[in-house]
Residue, then its C-alpha position, 0 to 999 in steps of 0.5 A: m968424613q968429608t968423602v963419606l958426606q959427598q957420597v950420600i945420595a938423595t935419589f935412587l934409580l930403580l932398574e926394574f926389568g931393564n935387563i930385558p929392554e926388548m920386552q919393555s913394551f910387552l911388559f907395559l901392556l901386560f902389567l897394564v892389563i893386570y892392573i886394570v883387571t885387578v882394580i875392576g875385579n876388586i872394586l866390583i866385589f866391594v860394590l856388590v858386598v856393600a849394595d846387596r844385603h844378602l851378602h852382609k855376612p862375616m865372610y863377605f865383610f872380610l872379602c870386602n876388606l880384602s878387595c879394598l886392600e888389594t886395590c890399594y896394594s896394587s896401586t902402591i906399585l903398578p901405577r909408578m912402574l907403568s909410568s916409568f915404562l912410558t916416560g923412562d924416568k926410573s928415579m925416586s927420592v929416598g923419602s918417596c922410596i921409604t913412603q912406597f915401602y911403608f904403604f906396600g909393607s903395611l898392606a902386605v902385613t895386613e893381608s897376611f893377618l886378614l887371610s888368616v882371619m878369613s881361614y879361621d872364619r871358614y874353619l868355624a863355619v864348616c867345623k863349628p857351625f853351631r857356634y859360628r853365629a855366636v862367635m862371629n858376631s858383628g862386633y868380633c868381626l870388626q875387632l878382627v879386621a881392625w886388629s889386622w889393619m892396625n898391626g899392619f901399619l904399626v909393624m911397618a911404622i917401626s920398620c920404616f923408622l929404622i930404615s929412615q935412620h940410615s944414610f944411603c951411599g952410591p951406587k944408587f941403583i936398586d935392582h928391583f921394580f919397587c922399593d923393597f927392604t933388601p935392595v934398599i938397605k944394601l945401599s946404606c952407608c953404615d952398619t945395618s945388622l941391627t935393622e936387618t935383625l929387627v926387620f927379620i924378626l918382624s917379618s917372621v912374626c907377621a908371615v909364619p904364624p898366620f901361614l901356619l894358622t891358615l894351613l891348620s884351618y884348611m886341614c881341619i876343614i878338609t878333615t871335616v869334609l871327609r867325615m861328611s856322610a853326604t858326598t854330593g857337595m864334597p867335590k865342590a868343597f874340595s875344589t874351593c878349599f884347594s883353590h883357596l889353599v893354592v892362593v894363600t900358599v903362593f902369597y905366604g910362600s913367596l913372602i917367606i922366601v923373600y923376607v924370612l929364608p936366608k939369602t942364598k945366591t939362587l934366592r937373590a937371583l930369583n928375588k924379583v920373580f918371587s916378588v911378582f907373585y905377592t905384589v901382582v899375581t895374588p891381588l889379581l887372583n883373589p877376587l876370582i878365587y874368593s868371590l867370583r867363583n862363589r854362588e851368592v856373589k854370582d847371584a848378586l852380580s846377575k841381579v846388578v846386570k839385570k837391573c842395568e839391562y832394565f835401566l837401559k831399556v827404560r831409557k831407550c823407551 
């Protein structure tokens, strides 16, 4: 018993991308640019939706929540990783590690639910246009968003409570760039089968049904677009659906590969690569795909730019 107690650790060391030391400077600049663009893009969408009354619609209400979520989502991982690139300090206490996993996981689960809600909103708008206003009223939209956020944080509270009941033994190295479930639970001193089973069930419930609902919604949308008699707007509709579908497939697909599929030797080796997709790539792409390619958002942005130009001219005079 004494030997076991001596092996219990209080600090982890994240290896991040330490297997390619010659790329550290490049990776720092790359992730710094990605983080800045992600935060600016998402904050810009949030400000535009709040400030422009023409964007006070259900779709933009969901986009506003997604932008807020993505800003927080990126900030749970990238600032700490950028700091470690600069200082070389890759250590993190067990408590800090679990806290990071809690907030990252809560936001990831919330995004999973929110993307399915957004796809359902688009399904109603395209396939059931006469019922859309009646169904997607402000109260119902608020309930859907609140349900997404509450479920995300509740699910991760259960997961992190289970993890916190474990003691962790050496080696204290985590072969990842953030505190994720699989590399952390591998360091537990005791049996992890119950925790792993429950987290697998929660992960499956939070990833697979929302993904299937999203796919079904876009399939219905594509079918409806094909039935339209007018073909002038069809290429644009297909382009929008396809770009949305690519982003949600990347997000859900990488989540399912990492948290749901059996851990084969190949998947373990690629775990860090797939994690980059749902932690870094999708927060960067979402404001571009969902908002900045949208005509109404472009118009709102154009108005803001013109107001800024006018303000600057007045100040010069």
